[in-house]
C-alpha positions as a LaTeX table, in Angstrom:
\begin{tabular}{lrrr}
\hline
Residue & $x$ (\AA) & $y$ (\AA) & $z$ (\AA) \\
\hline
Unk1 & 0.00 & 0.00 & 0.00 \\
Unk2 & 1.19 & 3.50 & $-0.70$ \\
Unk3 & 0.71 & 6.82 & $-2.45$ \\
Unk4 & 1.53 & 7.20 & $-6.11$ \\
Unk5 & 1.12 & 9.86 & $-8.78$ \\
Unk6 & $-1.30$ & 9.07 & $-11.57$ \\
Unk7 & $-1.47$ & 11.10 & $-14.76$ \\
Unk8 & $-4.86$ & 12.65 & $-15.41$ \\
Unk9 & $-6.46$ & 11.66 & $-18.70$ \\
Unk10 & $-7.69$ & 15.23 & $-18.99$ \\
Unk11 & $-6.96$ & 18.03 & $-16.49$ \\
Unk12 & $-10.16$ & 18.97 & $-14.69$ \\
Unk13 & $-11.56$ & 22.48 & $-14.99$ \\
Unk14 & $-11.65$ & 22.77 & $-11.21$ \\
Unk15 & $-7.95$ & 21.89 & $-10.94$ \\
Unk16 & $-7.01$ & 24.44 & $-13.60$ \\
Unk17 & $-8.77$ & 27.16 & $-11.59$ \\
Unk18 & $-8.17$ & 26.19 & $-7.97$ \\
Unk19 & $-4.56$ & 25.03 & $-8.14$ \\
Unk20 & $-3.11$ & 28.36 & $-9.44$ \\
Unk21 & $-5.16$ & 30.31 & $-6.87$ \\
Unk22 & $-3.91$ & 28.07 & $-4.08$ \\
Unk23 & $-0.34$ & 28.37 & $-5.32$ \\
Unk24 & $-0.53$ & 32.18 & $-5.28$ \\
Unk25 & $-1.87$ & 32.09 & $-1.72$ \\
Unk26 & 1.00 & 29.82 & $-0.73$ \\
Unk27 & 3.46 & 32.25 & $-2.34$ \\
Unk28 & 1.96 & 35.12 & $-0.33$ \\
Unk29 & 2.23 & 33.02 & 2.82 \\
Unk30 & 5.86 & 32.12 & 2.11 \\
Unk31 & 6.79 & 35.76 & 1.53 \\
Unk32 & 4.83 & 36.66 & 4.65 \\
Unk33 & 7.11 & 34.42 & 6.66 \\
Unk34 & 10.15 & 36.20 & 5.19 \\
Unk35 & 8.66 & 39.58 & 6.09 \\
Unk36 & 7.99 & 38.41 & 9.65 \\
Unk37 & 11.61 & 37.30 & 9.95 \\
Unk38 & 12.79 & 40.84 & 9.18 \\
Unk39 & 10.30 & 42.31 & 11.64 \\
Unk40 & 7.64 & 43.58 & 9.22 \\
Unk41 & 3.91 & 42.88 & 9.37 \\
Unk42 & 3.09 & 41.09 & 6.08 \\
Unk43 & $-0.57$ & 42.17 & 6.11 \\
Unk44 & 0.44 & 45.81 & 6.47 \\
Unk45 & 2.96 & 45.40 & 3.67 \\
Unk46 & 0.51 & 43.75 & 1.30 \\
Unk47 & $-2.14$ & 46.35 & 2.05 \\
Unk48 & 0.33 & 49.16 & 1.31 \\
Unk49 & 1.26 & 47.49 & $-1.99$ \\
Unk50 & $-2.38$ & 47.14 & $-3.03$ \\
Unk51 & $-3.17$ & 50.74 & $-2.12$ \\
Unk52 & $-0.05$ & 51.97 & $-3.91$ \\
Unk53 & $-1.01$ & 50.13 & $-7.09$ \\
Unk54 & $-4.83$ & 50.36 & $-7.09$ \\
Unk55 & $-5.82$ & 52.73 & $-4.28$ \\
Unk56 & $-6.59$ & 55.78 & $-6.43$ \\
Unk57 & $-7.28$ & 56.79 & $-10.01$ \\
Unk58 & $-3.70$ & 58.03 & $-10.35$ \\
Unk59 & $-2.33$ & 54.77 & $-8.93$ \\
Unk60 & $-4.43$ & 52.71 & $-11.34$ \\
Unk61 & $-3.27$ & 54.81 & $-14.29$ \\
Unk62 & 0.38 & 54.36 & $-13.29$ \\
Unk63 & $-0.16$ & 50.62 & $-12.93$ \\
Unk64 & $-1.68$ & 50.47 & $-16.41$ \\
Unk65 & 1.25 & 52.50 & $-17.77$ \\
Unk66 & 3.63 & 49.96 & $-16.28$ \\
Unk67 & 1.46 & 47.09 & $-17.56$ \\
Unk68 & 1.33 & 48.21 & $-21.21$ \\
Unk69 & 4.81 & 47.02 & $-22.31$ \\
Unk70 & 4.35 & 43.90 & $-20.16$ \\
Unk71 & 1.17 & 43.09 & $-22.08$ \\
Unk72 & 2.92 & 43.33 & $-25.43$ \\
Unk73 & 6.03 & 41.41 & $-24.41$ \\
Unk74 & 3.83 & 38.82 & $-22.67$ \\
Unk75 & 1.87 & 38.34 & $-25.89$ \\
Unk76 & 5.13 & 38.11 & $-27.83$ \\
Unk77 & 6.49 & 35.35 & $-25.64$ \\
Unk78 & 3.20 & 33.44 & $-25.48$ \\
Unk79 & 2.97 & 33.31 & $-29.31$ \\
Unk80 & 6.39 & 31.66 & $-29.57$ \\
Unk81 & 5.78 & 29.37 & $-26.61$ \\
Unk82 & 2.62 & 28.03 & $-28.28$ \\
Unk83 & 4.94 & 26.36 & $-30.77$ \\
Unk84 & 7.45 & 25.41 & $-28.05$ \\
Unk85 & 9.92 & 27.90 & $-29.52$ \\
Unk86 & 11.61 & 29.25 & $-26.42$ \\
Unk87 & 11.97 & 32.92 & $-27.26$ \\
Unk88 & 13.97 & 34.39 & $-24.37$ \\
Unk89 & 14.85 & 37.42 & $-26.48$ \\
Unk90 & 11.84 & 39.70 & $-26.00$ \\
Unk91 & 14.11 & 42.10 & $-24.08$ \\
Unk92 & 16.36 & 42.62 & $-27.08$ \\
Unk93 & 13.44 & 42.72 & $-29.49$ \\
Unk94 & 11.87 & 45.48 & $-27.37$ \\
Unk95 & 15.16 & 47.39 & $-27.49$ \\
Unk96 & 15.38 & 47.08 & $-31.28$ \\
Unk97 & 11.76 & 48.18 & $-31.64$ \\
Unk98 & 12.55 & 51.25 & $-29.55$ \\
Unk99 & 15.64 & 51.90 & $-31.69$ \\
Unk100 & 13.74 & 51.67 & $-34.98$ \\
Unk101 & 10.81 & 53.80 & $-33.77$ \\
Unk102 & 13.21 & 56.41 & $-32.39$ \\
Unk103 & 15.08 & 56.57 & $-35.68$ \\
Unk104 & 11.83 & 57.40 & $-37.47$ \\
Unk105 & 10.85 & 59.99 & $-34.85$ \\
Unk106 & 14.24 & 61.72 & $-34.94$ \\
Unk107 & 15.03 & 61.77 & $-38.66$ \\
Unk108 & 11.81 & 61.57 & $-40.68$ \\
Unk109 & 10.64 & 65.07 & $-39.57$ \\
Unk110 & 13.98 & 66.42 & $-40.80$ \\
Unk111 & 13.44 & 64.87 & $-44.22$ \\
Unk112 & 9.71 & 65.68 & $-44.37$ \\
Unk113 & 9.19 & 68.83 & $-42.25$ \\
Unk114 & 5.46 & 69.01 & $-42.98$ \\
Unk115 & 4.62 & 65.49 & $-41.82$ \\
Unk116 & 1.71 & 65.16 & $-39.40$ \\
Unk117 & 1.22 & 62.94 & $-36.35$ \\
Unk118 & $-1.33$ & 60.90 & $-38.32$ \\
Unk119 & 1.49 & 59.87 & $-40.68$ \\
Unk120 & 4.48 & 59.84 & $-38.33$ \\
Unk121 & 3.03 & 57.72 & $-35.52$ \\
Unk122 & 1.96 & 54.87 & $-37.85$ \\
Unk123 & 5.44 & 54.96 & $-39.41$ \\
Unk124 & 6.98 & 54.68 & $-35.95$ \\
Unk125 & 4.64 & 51.79 & $-35.09$ \\
Unk126 & 5.54 & 49.93 & $-38.29$ \\
Unk127 & 9.25 & 50.60 & $-37.73$ \\
Unk128 & 9.02 & 49.32 & $-34.15$ \\
Unk129 & 7.30 & 46.14 & $-35.31$ \\
Unk130 & 9.85 & 45.57 & $-38.09$ \\
Unk131 & 12.80 & 46.26 & $-35.75$ \\
Unk132 & 11.62 & 43.64 & $-33.26$ \\
Unk133 & 10.63 & 41.19 & $-36.01$ \\
Unk134 & 14.01 & 41.32 & $-37.73$ \\
Unk135 & 15.78 & 40.78 & $-34.42$ \\
Unk136 & 13.51 & 37.84 & $-33.72$ \\
Unk137 & 14.28 & 36.35 & $-37.12$ \\
Unk138 & 17.95 & 35.84 & $-36.24$ \\
Unk139 & 17.44 & 33.04 & $-33.69$ \\
Unk140 & 14.56 & 31.75 & $-35.82$ \\
Unk141 & 16.78 & 31.26 & $-38.87$ \\
Unk142 & 19.55 & 29.73 & $-36.80$ \\
Unk143 & 17.04 & 27.27 & $-35.38$ \\
Unk144 & 15.25 & 26.55 & $-38.65$ \\
Unk145 & 18.30 & 26.07 & $-40.88$ \\
Unk146 & 21.12 & 25.09 & $-38.51$ \\
Unk147 & 19.22 & 23.57 & $-35.55$ \\
Unk148 & 20.91 & 26.00 & $-33.15$ \\
Unk149 & 19.30 & 26.13 & $-29.71$ \\
Unk150 & 17.07 & 29.22 & $-29.65$ \\
Unk151 & 17.36 & 29.70 & $-25.90$ \\
Unk152 & 21.06 & 30.54 & $-26.16$ \\
Unk153 & 20.87 & 32.71 & $-29.28$ \\
Unk154 & 17.79 & 34.71 & $-28.29$ \\
Unk155 & 19.22 & 35.31 & $-24.81$ \\
Unk156 & 22.63 & 36.44 & $-26.06$ \\
Unk157 & 21.06 & 38.76 & $-28.61$ \\
Unk158 & 19.44 & 40.66 & $-25.73$ \\
Unk159 & 22.85 & 41.93 & $-24.66$ \\
Unk160 & 23.77 & 42.89 & $-28.20$ \\
Unk161 & 20.59 & 44.93 & $-28.63$ \\
Unk162 & 20.89 & 46.68 & $-25.27$ \\
Unk163 & 24.53 & 47.58 & $-25.88$ \\
Unk164 & 23.62 & 48.84 & $-29.37$ \\
Unk165 & 21.05 & 51.34 & $-28.13$ \\
Unk166 & 23.42 & 52.38 & $-25.32$ \\
Unk167 & 26.06 & 53.11 & $-27.95$ \\
Unk168 & 23.56 & 55.29 & $-29.81$ \\
Unk169 & 22.29 & 57.41 & $-26.92$ \\
Unk170 & 25.77 & 57.73 & $-25.40$ \\
Unk171 & 27.34 & 58.40 & $-28.79$ \\
Unk172 & 26.12 & 59.47 & $-32.25$ \\
Unk173 & 22.47 & 60.07 & $-31.26$ \\
Unk174 & 23.25 & 61.82 & $-27.97$ \\
Unk175 & 21.49 & 65.13 & $-27.49$ \\
Unk176 & 24.14 & 67.91 & $-27.66$ \\
Unk177 & 21.84 & 70.05 & $-25.51$ \\
Unk178 & 21.31 & 67.29 & $-22.95$ \\
Unk179 & 23.74 & 68.67 & $-20.31$ \\
Unk180 & 25.72 & 65.43 & $-20.36$ \\
Unk181 & 22.78 & 63.11 & $-19.67$ \\
Unk182 & 22.65 & 59.98 & $-21.88$ \\
Unk183 & 19.77 & 60.14 & $-24.31$ \\
Unk184 & 18.68 & 61.44 & $-27.66$ \\
Unk185 & 16.99 & 64.76 & $-28.26$ \\
Unk186 & 13.34 & 64.87 & $-27.30$ \\
Unk187 & 10.98 & 63.85 & $-30.10$ \\
Unk188 & 8.79 & 66.44 & $-31.77$ \\
Unk189 & 5.29 & 66.58 & $-30.26$ \\
Unk190 & 3.86 & 64.93 & $-33.38$ \\
Unk191 & 5.84 & 61.78 & $-32.42$ \\
Unk192 & 4.17 & 61.50 & $-28.99$ \\
Unk193 & 1.40 & 59.01 & $-28.37$ \\
Unk194 & $-1.61$ & 60.99 & $-27.07$ \\
Unk195 & $-2.41$ & 60.71 & $-23.37$ \\
Unk196 & $-5.86$ & 59.39 & $-22.45$ \\
Unk197 & $-6.40$ & 62.37 & $-20.14$ \\
Unk198 & $-6.53$ & 64.57 & $-23.25$ \\
Unk199 & $-9.52$ & 62.61 & $-24.60$ \\
Unk200 & $-12.68$ & 64.34 & $-23.38$ \\
Unk201 & $-15.14$ & 61.45 & $-23.84$ \\
Unk202 & $-13.26$ & 58.96 & $-21.64$ \\
Unk203 & $-14.28$ & 58.36 & $-17.98$ \\
Unk204 & $-12.75$ & 60.33 & $-15.12$ \\
Unk205 & $-10.55$ & 57.34 & $-14.27$ \\
Unk206 & $-8.31$ & 58.35 & $-17.17$ \\
Unk207 & $-8.33$ & 62.07 & $-16.45$ \\
Unk208 & $-4.96$ & 61.97 & $-14.69$ \\
Unk209 & $-1.59$ & 60.33 & $-15.00$ \\
Unk210 & 0.60 & 59.34 & $-17.93$ \\
Unk211 & $-1.64$ & 56.63 & $-19.41$ \\
Unk212 & $-1.53$ & 56.76 & $-23.21$ \\
Unk213 & $-3.10$ & 55.07 & $-26.21$ \\
Unk214 & $-0.48$ & 52.34 & $-26.15$ \\
Unk215 & $-2.86$ & 50.54 & $-23.77$ \\
Unk216 & $-5.48$ & 50.36 & $-26.53$ \\
Unk217 & $-2.79$ & 49.02 & $-28.89$ \\
Unk218 & $-1.98$ & 46.22 & $-26.43$ \\
Unk219 & $-5.66$ & 45.27 & $-26.08$ \\
Unk220 & $-6.12$ & 45.19 & $-29.87$ \\
Unk221 & $-2.95$ & 43.10 & $-30.18$ \\
Unk222 & $-4.33$ & 40.59 & $-27.65$ \\
Unk223 & $-7.56$ & 40.28 & $-29.64$ \\
Unk224 & $-5.64$ & 39.74 & $-32.88$ \\
Unk225 & $-3.37$ & 37.13 & $-31.28$ \\
Unk226 & $-6.44$ & 35.29 & $-29.96$ \\
Unk227 & $-8.04$ & 35.48 & $-33.41$ \\
Unk228 & $-4.93$ & 34.10 & $-35.10$ \\
Unk229 & $-4.16$ & 31.39 & $-32.57$ \\
Unk230 & $-7.68$ & 30.12 & $-31.94$ \\
Unk231 & $-9.63$ & 30.89 & $-35.09$ \\
Unk232 & $-7.30$ & 30.38 & $-38.06$ \\
Unk233 & $-5.65$ & 27.48 & $-39.81$ \\
Unk234 & $-2.23$ & 28.97 & $-39.12$ \\
Unk235 & $-2.99$ & 29.00 & $-35.40$ \\
Unk236 & $-3.96$ & 25.34 & $-35.61$ \\
Unk237 & $-0.68$ & 24.55 & $-37.35$ \\
Unk238 & 1.27 & 26.34 & $-34.62$ \\
Unk239 & $-0.51$ & 24.36 & $-31.90$ \\
Unk240 & 0.03 & 21.10 & $-33.76$ \\
Unk241 & 3.76 & 21.76 & $-34.12$ \\
Unk242 & 3.96 & 22.56 & $-30.42$ \\
Unk243 & 2.11 & 19.40 & $-29.40$ \\
Unk244 & 3.68 & 16.95 & $-31.86$ \\
Unk245 & 6.27 & 18.17 & $-34.39$ \\
Unk246 & 6.57 & 14.72 & $-36.03$ \\
Unk247 & 2.84 & 14.47 & $-36.63$ \\
Unk248 & 2.81 & 18.02 & $-37.98$ \\
Unk249 & 5.62 & 17.24 & $-40.40$ \\
Unk250 & 3.86 & 14.04 & $-41.47$ \\
Unk251 & 0.70 & 16.09 & $-42.13$ \\
Unk252 & 2.65 & 18.31 & $-44.53$ \\
Unk253 & 3.05 & 21.34 & $-42.27$ \\
Unk254 & 6.26 & 23.26 & $-42.92$ \\
Unk255 & 8.20 & 23.52 & $-39.66$ \\
Unk256 & 10.75 & 25.96 & $-41.09$ \\
Unk257 & 8.14 & 28.35 & $-42.49$ \\
Unk258 & 6.20 & 28.39 & $-39.25$ \\
Unk259 & 9.29 & 29.00 & $-37.12$ \\
Unk260 & 10.13 & 32.04 & $-39.22$ \\
Unk261 & 6.57 & 33.41 & $-39.30$ \\
Unk262 & 5.96 & 32.87 & $-35.60$ \\
Unk263 & 9.15 & 34.71 & $-34.69$ \\
Unk264 & 8.25 & 37.58 & $-37.00$ \\
Unk265 & 5.02 & 37.95 & $-35.06$ \\
Unk266 & 6.62 & 37.35 & $-31.68$ \\
Unk267 & 9.52 & 39.72 & $-32.25$ \\
Unk268 & 7.23 & 42.31 & $-33.80$ \\
Unk269 & 4.94 & 42.36 & $-30.76$ \\
Unk270 & 7.95 & 42.86 & $-28.49$ \\
Unk271 & 9.11 & 45.62 & $-30.83$ \\
Unk272 & 5.75 & 47.35 & $-30.37$ \\
Unk273 & 6.49 & 47.42 & $-26.64$ \\
Unk274 & 9.62 & 49.41 & $-27.45$ \\
Unk275 & 7.56 & 51.74 & $-29.64$ \\
Unk276 & 5.01 & 52.50 & $-26.91$ \\
Unk277 & 7.78 & 53.17 & $-24.38$ \\
Unk278 & 9.59 & 55.77 & $-26.48$ \\
Unk279 & 6.47 & 57.31 & $-28.05$ \\
Unk280 & 4.23 & 57.18 & $-25.00$ \\
Unk281 & 6.47 & 57.72 & $-21.98$ \\
Unk282 & 10.09 & 58.81 & $-22.49$ \\
Unk283 & 9.64 & 60.65 & $-25.82$ \\
Unk284 & 13.29 & 59.92 & $-26.53$ \\
Unk285 & 15.66 & 56.97 & $-26.63$ \\
Unk286 & 17.40 & 56.96 & $-23.28$ \\
Unk287 & 18.57 & 54.91 & $-20.36$ \\
Unk288 & 15.69 & 53.15 & $-18.60$ \\
Unk289 & 13.85 & 51.97 & $-21.71$ \\
Unk290 & 15.00 & 48.40 & $-21.12$ \\
Unk291 & 14.17 & 47.41 & $-17.55$ \\
Unk292 & 13.60 & 43.66 & $-17.74$ \\
Unk293 & 10.11 & 43.59 & $-19.27$ \\
Unk294 & 11.20 & 40.91 & $-21.73$ \\
Unk295 & 12.16 & 38.59 & $-18.90$ \\
Unk296 & 9.08 & 39.37 & $-16.83$ \\
Unk297 & 7.06 & 38.50 & $-19.94$ \\
Unk298 & 8.12 & 34.86 & $-19.54$ \\
Unk299 & 6.55 & 34.76 & $-16.08$ \\
Unk300 & 3.42 & 36.49 & $-17.36$ \\
Unk301 & 3.01 & 34.08 & $-20.26$ \\
Unk302 & 3.26 & 31.02 & $-18.02$ \\
Unk303 & 0.94 & 32.42 & $-15.36$ \\
Unk304 & $-1.61$ & 33.24 & $-18.09$ \\
Unk305 & $-1.28$ & 29.72 & $-19.55$ \\
Unk306 & $-0.44$ & 31.37 & $-22.91$ \\
Unk307 & $-3.96$ & 32.80 & $-23.14$ \\
Unk308 & $-3.88$ & 36.29 & $-24.76$ \\
Unk309 & $-6.59$ & 37.75 & $-22.56$ \\
Unk310 & $-5.05$ & 36.09 & $-19.54$ \\
Unk311 & $-1.80$ & 37.86 & $-20.44$ \\
Unk312 & $-3.56$ & 41.23 & $-20.16$ \\
Unk313 & $-4.87$ & 40.42 & $-16.68$ \\
Unk314 & $-1.63$ & 38.95 & $-15.36$ \\
Unk315 & 0.36 & 41.88 & $-16.79$ \\
Unk316 & $-1.79$ & 44.31 & $-14.80$ \\
Unk317 & $-1.30$ & 42.28 & $-11.61$ \\
Unk318 & 2.43 & 42.03 & $-12.23$ \\
Unk319 & 2.61 & 45.77 & $-12.88$ \\
Unk320 & 0.75 & 46.25 & $-9.60$ \\
Unk321 & 3.55 & 44.35 & $-7.86$ \\
Unk322 & 6.14 & 46.73 & $-9.32$ \\
Unk323 & 4.20 & 49.91 & $-8.59$ \\
Unk324 & 3.22 & 48.64 & $-5.14$ \\
Unk325 & 6.86 & 47.74 & $-4.49$ \\
Unk326 & 7.86 & 51.33 & $-5.20$ \\
Unk327 & 5.13 & 52.47 & $-2.81$ \\
Unk328 & 6.34 & 50.39 & 0.15 \\
Unk329 & 9.84 & 51.66 & $-0.50$ \\
Unk330 & 8.54 & 55.21 & $-0.04$ \\
Unk331 & 6.04 & 54.74 & 2.79 \\
Unk332 & 7.56 & 51.86 & 4.79 \\
Unk333 & 11.25 & 52.15 & 4.03 \\
Unk334 & 11.38 & 48.62 & 2.63 \\
Unk335 & 13.42 & 47.83 & $-0.46$ \\
Unk336 & 11.40 & 47.69 & $-3.68$ \\
Unk337 & 13.05 & 44.29 & $-4.23$ \\
Unk338 & 10.31 & 42.87 & $-1.98$ \\
Unk339 & 8.10 & 42.95 & $-5.08$ \\
Unk340 & 10.72 & 40.99 & $-7.00$ \\
Unk341 & 10.91 & 38.36 & $-4.25$ \\
Unk342 & 7.12 & 38.04 & $-4.32$ \\
Unk343 & 7.17 & 37.79 & $-8.10$ \\
Unk344 & 9.73 & 34.99 & $-7.98$ \\
Unk345 & 7.82 & 33.14 & $-5.25$ \\
Unk346 & 4.61 & 33.29 & $-7.27$ \\
Unk347 & 6.37 & 31.89 & $-10.33$ \\
Unk348 & 7.98 & 29.12 & $-8.27$ \\
Unk349 & 4.71 & 28.02 & $-6.71$ \\
Unk350 & 2.63 & 28.35 & $-9.87$ \\
Unk351 & 5.09 & 26.38 & $-11.98$ \\
Unk352 & 5.20 & 23.74 & $-9.28$ \\
Unk353 & 1.43 & 23.65 & $-9.18$ \\
Unk354 & 1.21 & 22.72 & $-12.86$ \\
Unk355 & 2.38 & 19.25 & $-11.85$ \\
Unk356 & $-0.81$ & 18.78 & $-9.85$ \\
Unk357 & $-3.00$ & 19.85 & $-12.75$ \\
Unk358 & $-1.46$ & 17.03 & $-14.81$ \\
Unk359 & $-1.18$ & 14.41 & $-12.07$ \\
Unk360 & $-3.15$ & 13.38 & $-9.01$ \\
Unk361 & $-2.29$ & 11.48 & $-5.86$ \\
Unk362 & $-3.78$ & 8.04 & $-5.61$ \\
Unk363 & $-3.68$ & 5.51 & $-2.83$ \\
Unk364 & $-2.58$ & 2.17 & $-4.27$ \\
Unk365 & $-3.07$ & $-1.12$ & $-2.51$ \\
Unk366 & $-0.37$ & $-3.66$ & $-3.02$ \\
Unk367 & $-1.48$ & $-6.96$ & $-4.49$ \\
Unk368 & $-0.17$ & $-10.07$ & $-2.76$ \\
Unk369 & 0.00 & $-13.33$ & $-4.61$ \\
Unk370 & $-0.25$ & $-16.74$ & $-3.00$ \\
Unk371 & 2.59 & $-19.06$ & $-3.68$ \\
\hline
\end{tabular}
């Protein structure tokens, strides 16, 4: 007699809902123990984080600002993961999207002085998508044609991209009137994404803060990803490759073509995150554009179970952790890294919990045989 793990024929709906919730509660409890060990009341800390992230209209708007690039990078990673292509390079693809969009914002108005925002912003968006897509194609081609592990190549390319944009805003693109600060010149106003507070017909919730129309872009992108992945033949091919590459190849599905196309979409979505950061927030290419959103996107994609609309929700909650972490640093004197510890604990427990959605404990009785 004894306990054994038995694979579920089909994960139950109740397990898919209850197990992640329980794992998050366990993560909060584990972090609560750590807070108690350093002499801090965990309930007070959690309440301060929630109030800092969602306690006012301004706090909500700042959380949504922080969530916008996380939504786009989360979608980017989830698209690639659907095919079991481990794109760890969303950070670099975001950086290259920011680089391409900034190049359009800085130099196109010089070539075409009469250009309007209605023309310039779409050009920046397209450039950001192409910049991220081309960067994503590099590990895709290495994987498709040379069978090079995409984890290594996409990860290493992050450092190349980040160092490239640093070279630009420290060097040839540096603002000569910037008083020594690293960064390009500020974009012309026509290259700024409009703030939601400037839109009269929106609710009062959006009447303050830095929230911009990049949020709407992320929501539209999530809908399009859902449409592609769940309602098209191409989406079915991607799922089939992810579940059984041999069966997909036997069915006549081109693995190489799909690797390339998926990484164009994945890298392009991450590039859009770079576009919204430079056009919506910083209005220049500068230090602080790349802050780890591409890596956080991996956590978001897994927590959302690769569901596009789930990515939006998890990105907001993850952004709340970051904004709330800044709040407890100000009000309670705690390091903002508390939010990072909580983020890591949640990932650890949620990933561990996936085992229990696939398997269940069963009490087995040993069978004795008579001689």
